[in-house]
Steps between C-alpha positions, in 0.01 A plus 500: 500500500213749552177563326530726199299813551413740217381832643312627662461753235290812556318537172316808626543708822253785503344711768228241585575185293786262491548217243765230566623184333717227636596142404668224701660186354530259785796288573298292737549715809290751691537872446350831579526793261395854583239574231432847630747707713283800599804697600622492143187632339439849360345749734174689455575875543792408742291252705643148515295191428426304821309195370350363182171335423476217250256609234556238227731209430585276207723193570628168387639227735647184336538338851130483585335321684794356694693826522278801488667837550360767723484872543574615854490830688845546651479512886667356803307185410409533135129481408402292191215684325484311171601156387602460134417170341487413129439792268246761588407866531303691761347853497437615856415859389121465556551504875816713523764227487679287755641725763795451728406356838758716678605203721754553770827625360362553146721691248247561224695271260361209299682170475481225231560181683601176322452193710754238591285238319584665164673279252810618305374642175165637642433853379294762677406826324278781632375833375338713768315829496515670840339816638755706699394620853658803668 
């Protein structure tokens, strides 16, 4: 059996802003869900989005603290940039947001990673506002 994933759902995909929602109900196994696939985003005057910057996030993680989820930049070796424990929200807009590290082999995508320490029945839900980069 696999984790049950709802979404990700693009709630808004404009020229500069992207809002996505996703939820994962764990079966007790690890998983990685592509939260943002930059190749599937709307273009801006014909120019494709290359990366996104995390501007704001709202989340709930019923598996914390033993099984916090994470957001990772997709790369040859993925780069964790935010650990999600308990229920919280962050606004990074004051300093321009959390930007992709562009590690070796990066794709520009964002992953929602559920750890192997997650118990069956743990639920992870995120709403993210990203700024699109071209």
